[in-house]
N, CA, C and O atoms as a GROMACS GRO file, in nm:
protein
  604
    1MET      N    1   0.739  -0.439  -3.380
    1MET     CA    2   0.689  -0.551  -3.309
    1MET      C    3   0.542  -0.526  -3.271
    1MET      O    4   0.515  -0.430  -3.199
    2GLY      N    5   0.450  -0.605  -3.317
    2GLY     CA    6   0.307  -0.594  -3.289
    2GLY      C    7   0.271  -0.626  -3.145
    2GLY      O    8   0.341  -0.699  -3.076
    3ALA      N    9   0.160  -0.569  -3.104
    3ALA     CA   10   0.117  -0.605  -2.968
    3ALA      C   11   0.020  -0.724  -2.980
    3ALA      O   12  -0.084  -0.715  -3.045
    4GLY      N   13   0.056  -0.830  -2.920
    4GLY     CA   14  -0.028  -0.957  -2.932
    4GLY      C   15  -0.132  -0.952  -2.821
    4GLY      O   16  -0.128  -0.859  -2.740
    5PRO      N   17  -0.221  -1.043  -2.813
    5PRO     CA   18  -0.323  -1.054  -2.706
    5PRO      C   19  -0.266  -1.055  -2.570
    5PRO      O   20  -0.324  -0.992  -2.482
    6VAL      N   21  -0.152  -1.125  -2.543
    6VAL     CA   22  -0.102  -1.125  -2.414
    6VAL      C   23  -0.050  -0.990  -2.363
    6VAL      O   24  -0.074  -0.950  -2.250
    7SER      N   25   0.026  -0.919  -2.460
    7SER     CA   26   0.082  -0.791  -2.420
    7SER      C   27  -0.032  -0.691  -2.402
    7SER      O   28  -0.025  -0.606  -2.314
    8LEU      N   29  -0.136  -0.700  -2.485
    8LEU     CA   30  -0.258  -0.612  -2.473
    8LEU      C   31  -0.324  -0.632  -2.336
    8LEU      O   32  -0.363  -0.535  -2.269
    9TRP      N   33  -0.336  -0.758  -2.297
    9TRP     CA   34  -0.401  -0.798  -2.174
    9TRP      C   35  -0.323  -0.734  -2.052
    9TRP      O   36  -0.380  -0.675  -1.960
   10LEU      N   37  -0.182  -0.754  -2.063
   10LEU     CA   38  -0.091  -0.702  -1.955
   10LEU      C   39  -0.114  -0.550  -1.946
   10LEU      O   40  -0.125  -0.492  -1.838
   11TRP      N   41  -0.120  -0.486  -2.065
   11TRP     CA   42  -0.130  -0.339  -2.064
   11TRP      C   43  -0.266  -0.287  -2.002
   11TRP      O   44  -0.272  -0.188  -1.930
   12LEU      N   45  -0.377  -0.369  -2.039
   12LEU     CA   46  -0.500  -0.335  -1.973
   12LEU      C   47  -0.499  -0.366  -1.830
   12LEU      O   48  -0.564  -0.288  -1.760
   13CYS      N   49  -0.438  -0.464  -1.770
   13CYS     CA   50  -0.443  -0.501  -1.636
   13CYS      C   51  -0.359  -0.400  -1.558
   13CYS      O   52  -0.396  -0.363  -1.446
   14TRP      N   53  -0.244  -0.353  -1.617
   14TRP     CA   54  -0.154  -0.269  -1.529
   14TRP      C   55  -0.162  -0.120  -1.562
   14TRP      O   56  -0.141  -0.041  -1.470
   15ALA      N   57  -0.191  -0.076  -1.680
   15ALA     CA   58  -0.199   0.074  -1.717
   15ALA      C   59  -0.330   0.123  -1.687
   15ALA      O   60  -0.332   0.230  -1.626
   16LEU      N   61  -0.446   0.067  -1.718
   16LEU     CA   62  -0.576   0.130  -1.703
   16LEU      C   63  -0.608   0.149  -1.547
   16LEU      O   64  -0.657   0.257  -1.512
   17PRO      N   65  -0.583   0.049  -1.453
   17PRO     CA   66  -0.622   0.081  -1.325
   17PRO      C   67  -0.546   0.195  -1.264
   17PRO      O   68  -0.597   0.263  -1.175
   18ALA      N   69  -0.413   0.220  -1.311
   18ALA     CA   70  -0.341   0.328  -1.253
   18ALA      C   71  -0.397   0.463  -1.294
   18ALA      O   72  -0.399   0.558  -1.216
   19ARG      N   73  -0.443   0.468  -1.418
   19ARG     CA   74  -0.506   0.590  -1.464
   19ARG      C   75  -0.642   0.606  -1.403
   19ARG      O   76  -0.670   0.717  -1.358
   20ALA      N   77  -0.728   0.510  -1.397
   20ALA     CA   78  -0.852   0.525  -1.336
   20ALA      C   79  -0.858   0.561  -1.184
   20ALA      O   80  -0.952   0.622  -1.133
   21SER      N   81  -0.754   0.520  -1.124
   21SER     CA   82  -0.749   0.559  -0.978
   21SER      C   83  -0.694   0.691  -0.946
   21SER      O   84  -0.689   0.728  -0.828
   22GLY      N   85  -0.651   0.768  -1.047
   22GLY     CA   86  -0.601   0.901  -1.020
   22GLY      C   87  -0.703   0.997  -0.968
   22GLY      O   88  -0.799   1.028  -1.038
   23ALA      N   89  -0.687   1.044  -0.848
   23ALA     CA   90  -0.784   1.127  -0.781
   23ALA      C   91  -0.762   1.278  -0.833
   23ALA      O   92  -0.651   1.317  -0.865
   24THR      N   93  -0.873   1.356  -0.838
   24THR     CA   94  -0.862   1.486  -0.869
   24THR      C   95  -0.810   1.575  -0.766
   24THR      O   96  -0.746   1.674  -0.800
   25GLU      N   97  -0.833   1.547  -0.634
   25GLU     CA   98  -0.778   1.622  -0.525
   25GLU      C   99  -0.625   1.582  -0.499
   25GLU      O  100  -0.588   1.465  -0.512
   26PRO      N  101  -0.547   1.678  -0.464
   26PRO     CA  102  -0.411   1.643  -0.423
   26PRO      C  103  -0.395   1.542  -0.310
   26PRO      O  104  -0.475   1.540  -0.216
   27ARG      N  105  -0.302   1.467  -0.318
   27ARG     CA  106  -0.282   1.366  -0.209
   27ARG      C  107  -0.244   1.432  -0.085
   27ARG      O  108  -0.162   1.523  -0.089
   28LEU      N  109  -0.296   1.393   0.028
   28LEU     CA  110  -0.257   1.467   0.154
   28LEU      C  111  -0.127   1.419   0.198
   28LEU      O  112  -0.100   1.299   0.192
   29GLN      N  113  -0.040   1.509   0.243
   29GLN     CA  114   0.088   1.482   0.294
   29GLN      C  115   0.110   1.538   0.432
   29GLN      O  116   0.038   1.627   0.478
   30ARG      N  117   0.214   1.485   0.501
   30ARG     CA  118   0.244   1.514   0.635
   30ARG      C  119   0.247   1.657   0.663
   30ARG      O  120   0.188   1.699   0.763
   31ASP      N  121   0.312   1.739   0.580
   31ASP     CA  122   0.335   1.882   0.609
   31ASP      C  123   0.223   1.974   0.577
   31ASP      O  124   0.240   2.095   0.593
   32MET      N  125   0.115   1.928   0.536
   32MET     CA  126  -0.004   2.001   0.507
   32MET      C  127  -0.086   2.036   0.632
   32MET      O  128  -0.084   1.961   0.729
   33PRO      N  129  -0.155   2.147   0.632
   33PRO     CA  130  -0.227   2.190   0.750
   33PRO      C  131  -0.343   2.098   0.783
   33PRO      O  132  -0.425   2.064   0.699
   34ASN      N  133  -0.346   2.059   0.919
   34ASN     CA  134  -0.459   1.974   0.978
   34ASN      C  135  -0.457   1.844   0.910
   34ASN      O  136  -0.564   1.788   0.887
   35VAL      N  137  -0.345   1.790   0.874
   35VAL     CA  138  -0.331   1.651   0.826
   35VAL      C  139  -0.266   1.561   0.936
   35VAL      O  140  -0.163   1.596   0.994
   36CYS      N  141  -0.328   1.447   0.961
   36CYS     CA  142  -0.276   1.354   1.071
   36CYS      C  143  -0.239   1.226   1.006
   36CYS      O  144  -0.300   1.184   0.907
   37PRO      N  145  -0.136   1.161   1.064
   37PRO     CA  146  -0.106   1.029   1.016
   37PRO      C  147  -0.201   0.922   1.071
   37PRO      O  148  -0.242   0.929   1.186
   38VAL      N  149  -0.235   0.827   0.992
   38VAL     CA  150  -0.321   0.710   1.034
   38VAL      C  151  -0.246   0.589   0.992
   38VAL      O  152  -0.190   0.576   0.883
   39PHE      N  153  -0.250   0.502   1.087
   39PHE     CA  154  -0.176   0.368   1.058
   39PHE      C  155  -0.280   0.263   1.018
   39PHE      O  156  -0.373   0.237   1.093
   40GLU      N  157  -0.265   0.206   0.903
   40GLU     CA  158  -0.350   0.106   0.849
   40GLU      C  159  -0.282  -0.028   0.815
   40GLU      O  160  -0.164  -0.027   0.780
   41LEU      N  161  -0.348  -0.137   0.823
   41LEU     CA  162  -0.294  -0.261   0.786
   41LEU      C  163  -0.345  -0.283   0.642
   41LEU      O  164  -0.462  -0.260   0.610
   42ALA      N  165  -0.251  -0.329   0.559
   42ALA     CA  166  -0.285  -0.355   0.417
   42ALA      C  167  -0.223  -0.491   0.382
   42ALA      O  168  -0.113  -0.530   0.421
   43LEU      N  169  -0.307  -0.557   0.305
   43LEU     CA  170  -0.263  -0.697   0.253
   43LEU      C  171  -0.183  -0.673   0.131
   43LEU      O  172  -0.232  -0.624   0.029
   44VAL      N  173  -0.056  -0.708   0.141
   44VAL     CA  174   0.040  -0.678   0.022
   44VAL      C  175   0.094  -0.791  -0.045
   44VAL      O  176   0.157  -0.872   0.022
   45GLY      N  177   0.079  -0.810  -0.170
   45GLY     CA  178   0.124  -0.940  -0.238
   45GLY      C  179   0.278  -0.910  -0.287
   45GLY      O  180   0.320  -0.798  -0.315
   46HIS      N  181   0.348  -1.021  -0.290
   46HIS     CA  182   0.484  -1.016  -0.336
   46HIS      C  183   0.517  -1.146  -0.395
   46HIS      O  184   0.449  -1.245  -0.366
   47GLN      N  185   0.622  -1.154  -0.483
   47GLN     CA  186   0.668  -1.273  -0.543
   47GLN      C  187   0.775  -1.336  -0.451
   47GLN      O  188   0.878  -1.276  -0.421
   48GLN      N  189   0.747  -1.459  -0.409
   48GLN     CA  190   0.838  -1.534  -0.319
   48GLN      C  191   0.914  -1.644  -0.402
   48GLN      O  192   0.852  -1.731  -0.464
   49PRO      N  193   1.038  -1.637  -0.401
   49PRO     CA  194   1.120  -1.739  -0.483
   49PRO      C  195   1.111  -1.875  -0.421
   49PRO      O  196   1.117  -1.885  -0.298
   50CYS      N  197   1.096  -1.983  -0.499
   50CYS     CA  198   1.101  -2.114  -0.447
   50CYS      C  199   1.185  -2.190  -0.545
   50CYS      O  200   1.155  -2.202  -0.664
   51VAL      N  201   1.291  -2.241  -0.488
   51VAL     CA  202   1.397  -2.324  -0.568
   51VAL      C  203   1.351  -2.464  -0.578
   51VAL      O  204   1.312  -2.522  -0.477
   52GLN      N  205   1.353  -2.524  -0.699
   52GLN     CA  206   1.310  -2.660  -0.716
   52GLN      C  207   1.434  -2.729  -0.772
   52GLN      O  208   1.512  -2.674  -0.850
   53ALA      N  209   1.446  -2.855  -0.726
   53ALA     CA  210   1.557  -2.936  -0.765
   53ALA      C  211   1.507  -3.043  -0.861
   53ALA      O  212   1.393  -3.087  -0.850
   54PHE      N  213   1.592  -3.086  -0.957
   54PHE     CA  214   1.546  -3.193  -1.046
   54PHE      C  215   1.677  -3.277  -1.079
   54PHE      O  216   1.786  -3.222  -1.065
   55SER      N  217   1.670  -3.398  -1.120
   55SER     CA  218   1.782  -3.478  -1.162
   55SER      C  219   1.748  -3.533  -1.304
   55SER      O  220   1.632  -3.554  -1.341
   56ARG      N  221   1.856  -3.555  -1.379
   56ARG     CA  222   1.855  -3.608  -1.508
   56ARG      C  223   1.969  -3.697  -1.530
   56ARG      O  224   2.066  -3.692  -1.455
   57MET      N  225   1.964  -3.778  -1.630
   57MET     CA  226   2.072  -3.861  -1.674
   57MET      C  227   2.138  -3.800  -1.798
   57MET      O  228   2.074  -3.772  -1.899
   58VAL      N  229   2.270  -3.779  -1.784
   58VAL     CA  230   2.351  -3.717  -1.890
   58VAL      C  231   2.441  -3.820  -1.955
   58VAL      O  232   2.507  -3.898  -1.886
   59LYS      N  233   2.443  -3.821  -2.087
   59LYS     CA  234   2.532  -3.909  -2.163
   59LYS      C  235   2.667  -3.842  -2.164
   59LYS      O  236   2.678  -3.724  -2.199
   60MET      N  237   2.781  -3.921  -2.122
   60MET     CA  238   2.915  -3.869  -2.121
   60MET      C  239   3.015  -3.968  -2.153
   60MET      O  240   2.987  -4.087  -2.145
   61TRP      N  241   3.126  -3.930  -2.189
   61TRP     CA  242   3.242  -4.023  -2.220
   61TRP      C  243   3.312  -4.054  -2.084
   61TRP      O  244   3.343  -3.962  -2.009
   62LYS      N  245   3.336  -4.181  -2.054
   62LYS     CA  246   3.403  -4.222  -1.944
   62LYS      C  247   3.537  -4.291  -1.982
   62LYS      O  248   3.547  -4.352  -2.088
   63GLN      N  249   3.641  -4.279  -1.895
   63GLN     CA  250   3.766  -4.334  -1.917
   63GLN      C  251   3.775  -4.463  -1.834
   63GLN      O  252   3.708  -4.481  -1.732
   64GLY      N  253   3.865  -4.554  -1.887
   64GLY     CA  254   3.888  -4.682  -1.804
   64GLY      C  255   3.784  -4.786  -1.813
   64GLY      O  256   3.762  -4.863  -1.719
   65CYS      N  257   3.716  -4.792  -1.932
   65CYS     CA  258   3.625  -4.904  -1.965
   65CYS      C  259   3.691  -5.037  -1.989
   65CYS      O  260   3.810  -5.039  -2.020
   66ALA      N  261   3.627  -5.142  -1.977
   66ALA     CA  262   3.697  -5.280  -1.999
   66ALA      C  263   3.727  -5.292  -2.147
   66ALA      O  264   3.637  -5.288  -2.231
   67GLY      N  265   3.860  -5.310  -2.177
   67GLY     CA  266   3.909  -5.329  -2.304
   67GLY      C  267   3.932  -5.202  -2.392
   67GLY      O  268   4.003  -5.203  -2.492
   68ARG      N  269   3.866  -5.093  -2.345
   68ARG     CA  270   3.888  -4.976  -2.424
   68ARG      C  271   3.925  -4.863  -2.328
   68ARG      O  272   3.900  -4.870  -2.208
   69LYS      N  273   3.984  -4.760  -2.386
   69LYS     CA  274   4.033  -4.654  -2.300
   69LYS      C  275   3.905  -4.551  -2.271
   69LYS      O  276   3.892  -4.491  -2.164
   70TRP      N  277   3.822  -4.543  -2.370
   70TRP     CA  278   3.706  -4.451  -2.352
   70TRP      C  279   3.579  -4.529  -2.388
   70TRP      O  280   3.583  -4.618  -2.473
   71CYS      N  281   3.463  -4.495  -2.323
   71CYS     CA  282   3.338  -4.550  -2.357
   71CYS      C  283   3.223  -4.457  -2.323
   71CYS      O  284   3.241  -4.364  -2.244
   72MET      N  285   3.107  -4.479  -2.379
   72MET     CA  286   2.999  -4.387  -2.350
   72MET      C  287   2.923  -4.447  -2.214
   72MET      O  288   2.897  -4.566  -2.197
   73GLY      N  289   2.897  -4.356  -2.136
   73GLY     CA  290   2.821  -4.397  -2.013
   73GLY      C  291   2.724  -4.284  -1.975
   73GLY      O  292   2.722  -4.178  -2.037
   74TYR      N  293   2.641  -4.311  -1.867
   74TYR     CA  294   2.542  -4.215  -1.816
   74TYR      C  295   2.576  -4.177  -1.673
   74TYR      O  296   2.629  -4.257  -1.596
   75GLU      N  297   2.545  -4.056  -1.640
   75GLU     CA  298   2.573  -4.010  -1.501
   75GLU      C  299   2.450  -3.925  -1.461
   75GLU      O  300   2.391  -3.850  -1.539
   76ARG      N  301   2.418  -3.945  -1.336
   76ARG     CA  302   2.302  -3.862  -1.283
   76ARG      C  303   2.351  -3.714  -1.246
   76ARG      O  304   2.451  -3.697  -1.176
   77ARG      N  305   2.286  -3.624  -1.290
   77ARG     CA  306   2.318  -3.481  -1.258
   77ARG      C  307   2.196  -3.408  -1.198
   77ARG      O  308   2.080  -3.428  -1.232
   78SER      N  309   2.237  -3.322  -1.108
   78SER     CA  310   2.111  -3.248  -1.031
   78SER      C  311   2.119  -3.103  -1.105
   78SER      O  312   2.224  -3.052  -1.143
   79GLY      N  313   2.001  -3.051  -1.118
   79GLY     CA  314   1.982  -2.919  -1.164
   79GLY      C  315   1.891  -2.841  -1.082
   79GLY      O  316   1.820  -2.902  -1.002
   80TYR      N  317   1.884  -2.711  -1.091
   80TYR     CA  318   1.792  -2.640  -1.007
   80TYR      C  319   1.728  -2.528  -1.092
   80TYR      O  320   1.787  -2.480  -1.188
   81TYR      N  321   1.612  -2.491  -1.056
   81TYR     CA  322   1.543  -2.377  -1.134
   81TYR      C  323   1.452  -2.317  -1.022
   81TYR      O  324   1.402  -2.381  -0.930
   82THR      N  325   1.439  -2.184  -1.044
   82THR     CA  326   1.360  -2.102  -0.946
   82THR      C  327   1.215  -2.077  -1.006
   82THR      O  328   1.202  -2.036  -1.121
   83VAL      N  329   1.122  -2.099  -0.935
   83VAL     CA  330   0.988  -2.061  -0.962
   83VAL      C  331   0.938  -1.948  -0.867
   83VAL      O  332   0.994  -1.938  -0.758
   84TYR      N  333   0.845  -1.871  -0.896
   84TYR     CA  334   0.797  -1.773  -0.802
   84TYR      C  335   0.649  -1.791  -0.773
   84TYR      O  336   0.567  -1.807  -0.863
   85LYS      N  337   0.617  -1.786  -0.647
   85LYS     CA  338   0.480  -1.800  -0.606
   85LYS      C  339   0.430  -1.664  -0.548
   85LYS      O  340   0.506  -1.585  -0.491
   86GLN      N  341   0.304  -1.642  -0.565
   86GLN     CA  342   0.248  -1.521  -0.509
   86GLN      C  343   0.218  -1.546  -0.359
   86GLN      O  344   0.148  -1.642  -0.325
   87ALA      N  345   0.271  -1.459  -0.269
   87ALA     CA  346   0.253  -1.474  -0.133
   87ALA      C  347   0.196  -1.334  -0.081
   87ALA      O  348   0.218  -1.231  -0.144
   88TYR      N  349   0.129  -1.336   0.024
   88TYR     CA  350   0.072  -1.207   0.086
   88TYR      C  351   0.110  -1.205   0.236
   88TYR      O  352   0.122  -1.304   0.308
   89ARG      N  353   0.130  -1.072   0.271
   89ARG     CA  354   0.152  -1.048   0.409
   89ARG      C  355   0.085  -0.916   0.448
   89ARG      O  356   0.058  -0.828   0.366
   90MET      N  357   0.061  -0.907   0.579
   90MET     CA  358  -0.002  -0.785   0.630
   90MET      C  359   0.112  -0.687   0.666
   90MET      O  360   0.203  -0.718   0.743
   91GLU      N  361   0.102  -0.563   0.604
   91GLU     CA  362   0.203  -0.464   0.629
   91GLU      C  363   0.125  -0.336   0.698
   91GLU      O  364   0.009  -0.307   0.667
   92ARG      N  365   0.193  -0.271   0.785
   92ARG     CA  366   0.148  -0.159   0.845
   92ARG      C  367   0.196  -0.034   0.764
   92ARG      O  368   0.316  -0.011   0.753
   93GLN      N  369   0.106   0.043   0.710
   93GLN     CA  370   0.134   0.156   0.627
   93GLN      C  371   0.076   0.285   0.689
   93GLN      O  372  -0.031   0.287   0.750
   94THR      N  373   0.151   0.387   0.669
   94THR     CA  374   0.108   0.526   0.714
   94THR      C  375   0.039   0.595   0.602
   94THR      O  376   0.099   0.613   0.496
   95VAL      N  377  -0.083   0.635   0.620
   95VAL     CA  378  -0.156   0.716   0.525
   95VAL      C  379  -0.192   0.843   0.594
   95VAL      O  380  -0.201   0.845   0.717
   96TYR      N  381  -0.213   0.948   0.521
   96TYR     CA  382  -0.249   1.075   0.572
   96TYR      C  383  -0.389   1.114   0.545
   96TYR      O  384  -0.433   1.111   0.430
   97LYS      N  385  -0.465   1.153   0.650
   97LYS     CA  386  -0.604   1.186   0.630
   97LYS      C  387  -0.631   1.322   0.713
   97LYS      O  388  -0.550   1.365   0.795
   98CYS      N  389  -0.737   1.376   0.686
   98CYS     CA  390  -0.769   1.506   0.766
   98CYS      C  391  -0.782   1.468   0.913
   98CYS      O  392  -0.839   1.364   0.946
   99CYS      N  393  -0.732   1.545   0.995
   99CYS     CA  394  -0.740   1.535   1.133
   99CYS      C  395  -0.894   1.544   1.180
   99CYS      O  396  -0.972   1.605   1.108
  100PRO      N  397  -0.933   1.491   1.286
  100PRO     CA  398  -1.072   1.494   1.330
  100PRO      C  399  -1.121   1.643   1.334
  100PRO      O  400  -1.053   1.730   1.388
  101GLY      N  401  -1.234   1.666   1.279
  101GLY     CA  402  -1.287   1.800   1.284
  101GLY      C  403  -1.252   1.881   1.161
  101GLY      O  404  -1.296   1.995   1.152
  102TRP      N  405  -1.178   1.830   1.069
  102TRP     CA  406  -1.126   1.894   0.949
  102TRP      C  407  -1.161   1.825   0.823
  102TRP      O  408  -1.162   1.702   0.822
  103VAL      N  409  -1.188   1.890   0.722
  103VAL     CA  410  -1.219   1.838   0.583
  103VAL      C  411  -1.140   1.908   0.471
  103VAL      O  412  -1.101   2.024   0.479
  104GLN      N  413  -1.121   1.831   0.369
  104GLN     CA  414  -1.050   1.894   0.243
  104GLN      C  415  -1.159   1.912   0.143
  104GLN      O  416  -1.241   1.822   0.121
  105ARG      N  417  -1.161   2.024   0.084
  105ARG     CA  418  -1.257   2.063  -0.019
  105ARG      C  419  -1.189   2.129  -0.140
  105ARG      O  420  -1.086   2.196  -0.132
  106ASP      N  421  -1.258   2.101  -0.253
  106ASP     CA  422  -1.214   2.181  -0.378
  106ASP      C  423  -1.068   2.161  -0.413
  106ASP      O  424  -1.009   2.254  -0.467
  107GLY      N  425  -1.010   2.054  -0.388
  107GLY     CA  426  -0.871   2.016  -0.428
  107GLY      C  427  -0.767   2.115  -0.356
  107GLY      O  428  -0.658   2.139  -0.408
  108GLU      N  429  -0.802   2.166  -0.246
  108GLU     CA  430  -0.709   2.246  -0.158
  108GLU      C  431  -0.596   2.161  -0.109
  108GLU      O  432  -0.618   2.042  -0.084
  109PRO      N  433  -0.472   2.213  -0.091
  109PRO     CA  434  -0.358   2.143  -0.040
  109PRO      C  435  -0.379   2.137   0.122
  109PRO      O  436  -0.333   2.227   0.192
  110GLY      N  437  -0.441   2.041   0.169
  110GLY     CA  438  -0.454   2.023   0.304
  110GLY      C  439  -0.598   2.027   0.343
  110GLY      O  440  -0.685   2.039   0.256
  111CYS      N  441  -0.629   2.018   0.474
  111CYS     CA  442  -0.766   2.016   0.530
  111CYS      C  443  -0.785   2.151   0.596
  111CYS      O  444  -0.747   2.173   0.711
  112LEU      N  445  -0.840   2.235   0.524
  112LEU     CA  446  -0.852   2.388   0.560
  112LEU      C  447  -0.991   2.424   0.624
  112LEU      O  448  -1.008   2.533   0.680
  113HIS      N  449  -1.086   2.333   0.614
  113HIS     CA  450  -1.226   2.368   0.662
  113HIS      C  451  -1.258   2.281   0.777
  113HIS      O  452  -1.236   2.160   0.782
  114LEU      N  453  -1.313   2.358   0.874
  114LEU     CA  454  -1.363   2.290   1.005
  114LEU      C  455  -1.487   2.210   0.975
  114LEU      O  456  -1.575   2.258   0.903
  115LEU      N  457  -1.496   2.096   1.026
  115LEU     CA  458  -1.620   2.015   1.013
  115LEU      C  459  -1.684   2.000   1.140
  115LEU      O  460  -1.635   1.922   1.222
  116CYS      N  461  -1.798   2.072   1.168
  116CYS     CA  462  -1.866   2.077   1.290
  116CYS      C  463  -2.005   2.010   1.270
  116CYS      O  464  -2.088   2.067   1.199
  117THR      N  465  -2.031   1.898   1.326
  117THR     CA  466  -2.163   1.836   1.317
  117THR      C  467  -2.220   1.806   1.450
  117THR      O  468  -2.160   1.832   1.554
  118VAL      N  469  -2.339   1.749   1.446
  118VAL     CA  470  -2.398   1.716   1.581
  118VAL      C  471  -2.311   1.617   1.660
  118VAL      O  472  -2.269   1.515   1.606
  119GLY      N  473  -2.286   1.646   1.777
  119GLY     CA  474  -2.198   1.555   1.856
  119GLY      C  475  -2.039   1.606   1.859
  119GLY      O  476  -1.955   1.548   1.929
  120THR      N  477  -2.011   1.709   1.782
  120THR     CA  478  -1.876   1.752   1.769
  120THR      C  479  -1.837   1.829   1.895
  120THR      O  480  -1.729   1.809   1.952
  121CYS      N  481  -1.928   1.918   1.939
  121CYS     CA  482  -1.907   2.004   2.056
  121CYS      C  483  -1.964   1.928   2.182
  121CYS      O  484  -2.071   1.868   2.176
  122PHE      N  485  -1.889   1.936   2.294
  122PHE     CA  486  -1.929   1.882   2.411
  122PHE      C  487  -1.980   1.986   2.512
  122PHE      O  488  -1.961   2.106   2.493
  123ASN      N  489  -2.044   1.940   2.621
  123ASN     CA  490  -2.085   2.019   2.728
  123ASN      C  491  -2.170   2.140   2.687
  123ASN      O  492  -2.149   2.249   2.739
  124GLY      N  493  -2.266   2.123   2.595
  124GLY     CA  494  -2.352   2.229   2.557
  124GLY      C  495  -2.291   2.330   2.452
  124GLY      O  496  -2.355   2.429   2.418
  125GLY      N  497  -2.175   2.304   2.405
  125GLY     CA  498  -2.117   2.385   2.300
  125GLY      C  499  -2.192   2.377   2.177
  125GLY      O  500  -2.260   2.279   2.150
  126ARG      N  501  -2.180   2.488   2.094
  126ARG     CA  502  -2.238   2.495   1.962
  126ARG      C  503  -2.136   2.518   1.854
  126ARG      O  504  -2.034   2.582   1.877
  127CYS      N  505  -2.164   2.467   1.734
  127CYS     CA  506  -2.073   2.494   1.618
  127CYS      C  507  -2.067   2.641   1.592
  127CYS      O  508  -2.164   2.718   1.592
  128SER      N  509  -1.938   2.673   1.570
  128SER     CA  510  -1.907   2.814   1.540
  128SER      C  511  -1.920   2.843   1.393
  128SER      O  512  -1.871   2.766   1.310
  129GLU      N  513  -1.986   2.950   1.359
  129GLU     CA  514  -2.009   2.990   1.223
  129GLU      C  515  -1.877   3.047   1.159
  129GLU      O  516  -1.845   3.024   1.043
  130ALA      N  517  -1.816   3.109   1.231
  130ALA     CA  518  -1.694   3.194   1.176
  130ALA      C  519  -1.578   3.178   1.272
  130ALA      O  520  -1.597   3.133   1.385
  131GLY      N  521  -1.456   3.216   1.230
  131GLY     CA  522  -1.346   3.220   1.322
  131GLY      C  523  -1.267   3.086   1.305
  131GLY      O  524  -1.303   2.999   1.226
  132SER      N  525  -1.160   3.075   1.382
  132SER     CA  526  -1.078   2.952   1.377
  132SER      C  527  -1.126   2.854   1.480
  132SER      O  528  -1.084   2.738   1.479
  133GLN      N  529  -1.216   2.896   1.573
  133GLN     CA  530  -1.257   2.808   1.680
  133GLN      C  531  -1.372   2.722   1.628
  133GLN      O  532  -1.467   2.773   1.568
  134MET      N  533  -1.363   2.594   1.651
  134MET     CA  534  -1.472   2.496   1.594
  134MET      C  535  -1.601   2.521   1.672
  134MET      O  536  -1.708   2.529   1.612
  135CYS      N  537  -1.593   2.535   1.812
  135CYS     CA  538  -1.711   2.530   1.886
  135CYS      C  539  -1.718   2.660   1.977
  135CYS      O  540  -1.617   2.706   2.029
  136GLN      N  541  -1.839   2.713   1.992
  136GLN     CA  542  -1.857   2.823   2.087
  136GLN      C  543  -1.891   2.758   2.214
  136GLN      O  544  -1.993   2.689   2.219
  137CYS      N  545  -1.817   2.773   2.319
  137CYS     CA  546  -1.836   2.702   2.446
  137CYS      C  547  -1.917   2.799   2.551
  137CYS      O  548  -1.902   2.921   2.559
  138PRO      N  549  -1.999   2.724   2.625
  138PRO     CA  550  -2.073   2.796   2.733
  138PRO      C  551  -1.985   2.837   2.841
  138PRO      O  552  -1.871   2.790   2.842
  139ALA      N  553  -2.020   2.917   2.932
  139ALA     CA  554  -1.938   2.964   3.037
  139ALA      C  555  -1.901   2.841   3.121
  139ALA      O  556  -1.986   2.756   3.150
  140GLY      N  557  -1.769   2.833   3.161
  140GLY     CA  558  -1.714   2.727   3.244
  140GLY      C  559  -1.649   2.617   3.162
  140GLY      O  560  -1.596   2.522   3.220
  141PHE      N  561  -1.650   2.625   3.030
  141PHE     CA  562  -1.588   2.517   2.955
  141PHE      C  563  -1.499   2.593   2.843
  141PHE      O  564  -1.524   2.707   2.804
  142GLN      N  565  -1.393   2.513   2.797
  142GLN     CA  566  -1.300   2.560   2.695
  142GLN      C  567  -1.245   2.460   2.618
  142GLN      O  568  -1.271   2.345   2.652
  143GLY      N  569  -1.170   2.480   2.514
  143GLY     CA  570  -1.101   2.378   2.426
  143GLY      C  571  -1.177   2.382   2.294
  143GLY      O  572  -1.289   2.432   2.286
  144PRO      N  573  -1.111   2.327   2.192
  144PRO     CA  574  -1.164   2.333   2.052
  144PRO      C  575  -1.308   2.263   2.050
  144PRO      O  576  -1.389   2.295   1.963
  145ARG      N  577  -1.337   2.179   2.134
  145ARG     CA  578  -1.455   2.103   2.137
  145ARG      C  579  -1.535   2.117   2.272
  145ARG      O  580  -1.626   2.040   2.304
  146CYS      N  581  -1.491   2.225   2.351
  146CYS     CA  582  -1.554   2.248   2.479
  146CYS      C  583  -1.542   2.130   2.572
  146CYS      O  584  -1.630   2.104   2.654
  147GLN      N  585  -1.433   2.058   2.560
  147GLN     CA  586  -1.406   1.930   2.631
  147GLN      C  587  -1.339   1.953   2.766
  147GLN      O  588  -1.329   1.858   2.845
  148TYR      N  589  -1.293   2.073   2.796
  148TYR     CA  590  -1.227   2.096   2.924
  148TYR      C  591  -1.310   2.194   3.010
  148TYR      O  592  -1.364   2.293   2.960
  149ALA      N  593  -1.318   2.162   3.143
  149ALA     CA  594  -1.388   2.245   3.230
  149ALA      C  595  -1.288   2.355   3.277
  149ALA      O  596  -1.175   2.330   3.320
  150GLY      N  597  -1.340   2.476   3.264
  150GLY     CA  598  -1.255   2.601   3.304
  150GLY      C  599  -1.243   2.628   3.447
  150GLY      O  600  -1.321   2.572   3.524
  151ILE      N  601  -1.154   2.707   3.490
  151ILE     CA  602  -1.136   2.728   3.631
  151ILE      C  603  -1.206   2.859   3.666
  151ILE      O  604  -1.205   2.900   3.782
   0.00000   0.00000   0.00000
């Protein structure tokens, strides 16, 4: 069976975008380090069935006609068919992204690198060059971003 223009068009519309959208980095998942769930609204299309009614005249044999036992007559019959229309609705979806202050690099499974930029550290804290702590806090402050006043 040869591929006609319609089947080629369908293949181009459905197969190519799926391949072109493939990312080189692994998709972030809930159980990876420093990955947080983010709720997003997405416009999702779906096929909505819509039943249509129609009527037609059907030729049939009838009994009890004048002078004859059987004769030809017409009767109205109803029929139904289903059409589908494209409908859209907003759906809340959970996607996984790096938690604030973390970034994914080089296709690693998860967000393993601290992202410290201007405005990341509060109360005079500075970005940490090494270690697991994001910010080096001045005396009297603590927390990953120096956001808590110490006692």
